[in-house]
Each structure stands twice: as C-alpha cells, then as structure tokens.
C-alpha positions in Angstrom: 104.3 92.9 121.4 105.4 89.4 122.1 109.1 88.6 122.9 111.3 88.2 119.9 114.1 85.7 120.1 117.2 85.6 118.0 120.2 83.2 118.2 123.5 83.6 116.4 126.1 80.9 116.4 129.8 81.7 116.3 131.0 83.8 113.4 127.4 84.4 112.2 125.0 87.4 111.9 121.3 86.9 112.7 118.7 88.0 110.2 117.3 91.6 110.7 114.3 91.8 113.1 112.0 94.6 112.3 110.5 96.8 115.0 107.0 98.1 115.2 107.5 101.5 113.5 103.9 102.6 114.5 104.6 102.6 118.3 105.3 105.9 119.9 107.5 106.3 121.8 109.9 103.5 120.8 110.9 101.4 123.8 112.6 98.1 123.2 114.1 96.1 126.1 116.9 93.6 125.4 118.3 90.7 127.3 121.4 89.1 125.8 122.7 85.8 126.9 126.1 84.3 125.9 126.7 80.6 126.1 130.4 80.9 127.1 133.0 83.5 128.0 134.4 83.3 124.5 131.3 84.7 122.8 132.0 88.2 121.6 129.0 90.0 120.1 127.5 93.3 118.9 123.9 94.3 118.9 123.5 96.2 115.6 120.7 98.5 114.5 119.7 100.3 111.3 117.5 103.2 110.5 116.8 101.9 107.0 114.3 99.3 105.9 116.3 96.0 105.4 113.4 94.4 103.5 113.8 97.1 100.7 110.0 97.8 100.7 111.1 101.4 101.3 114.5 101.2 99.6 117.4 103.4 100.5 120.3 104.0 98.2 122.6 103.6 101.1 121.0 100.9 103.1 120.8 99.4 105.2 123.5 101.3 107.0 124.6 99.3 110.1 125.3 100.9 113.5 126.4 99.4 116.8 123.6 99.7 119.3 126.0 101.6 121.6 125.3 104.6 119.3 121.6 104.7 120.5 121.7 102.9 123.9 123.9 101.7 126.7 124.2 98.2 125.1 127.8 97.7 124.2 129.9 95.1 122.4 130.5 92.5 125.0 131.3 88.9 125.9 129.0 89.0 128.9 125.3 88.7 129.5 123.6 92.1 129.6 120.3 93.8 129.6 119.5 97.2 128.1 116.9 99.4 126.4 116.7 101.3 123.1 114.4 104.4 123.3 115.5 106.0 120.0 113.5 105.1 116.9 115.2 102.4 114.8 113.9 100.3 111.9 115.5 96.9 112.8 118.1 95.1 114.9 120.3 92.0 114.7 123.1 90.2 116.6 126.6 89.9 115.2 128.4 87.0 116.9 132.1 87.6 116.1 133.4 84.8 118.3 135.0 81.6 117.2 133.0 79.5 119.6 129.7 79.9 121.5 126.2 81.0 120.9 124.5 84.4 121.6 120.8 84.6 122.2 118.9 87.9 122.4 115.4 88.4 123.7 113.7 91.7 122.7 110.5 93.0 124.0 108.9 96.1 122.5 106.4 98.2 124.5 103.2 99.3 122.8 100.5 97.7 120.8 100.4 93.9 120.4 
C-alpha cells in the first residue's frame, strides 16, 4: 500500500483513515513528526467502521493507539507499528500551537 499522510493543526483532529481490512496479518508502520515542542498529540484507533457502511450502535469507539501498540501520547517525534487489527486511525492534536504530521505505511497488497 502507498504511504498515507495526515496532518492535524493545533486543536484539531484529522479525518479517519481506513486501513486495508483484507490484509493478513495487519502490520502498519507509523512515523509521527511534530513541528514544535509544544505539539501534544495522540494517535487514535477504532475497531468500528467510521464511514457507517457497516454501522455500529456504539461507534466509532475511539481508543488511544497505546492500547494496541507502543505508540504513546507524546510531544516528540516517534515511530511505531500496529500489528493488531484495527478499522481506522487518526491524529488528535491537542496542542495550542504546532502541526503534527503522520505517515502510515501498511504492509500487504497494493
């Protein structure tokens, strides 16, 4: 799969990015870059379909990526991987200044 880029300005949440649900096993690498030391962010994941094609009465329920990987809430650049199946991911930039950019690369079919 081609790299997927997402940017979230201060105080914003990026749109959900779907993962390829047909790839087995799930293996998504992330590189997260902050524009300044004041950028605090969380990589968030969901197991529900955020497009509501397959609606969930609860969803989408949002989890911090730290629940499924070593990627934690941070104000620093970091790289990590998610190997547990997820439906989608997004960046929540909770800072008052700065931009957070995430690059995701999923292994498997293109």
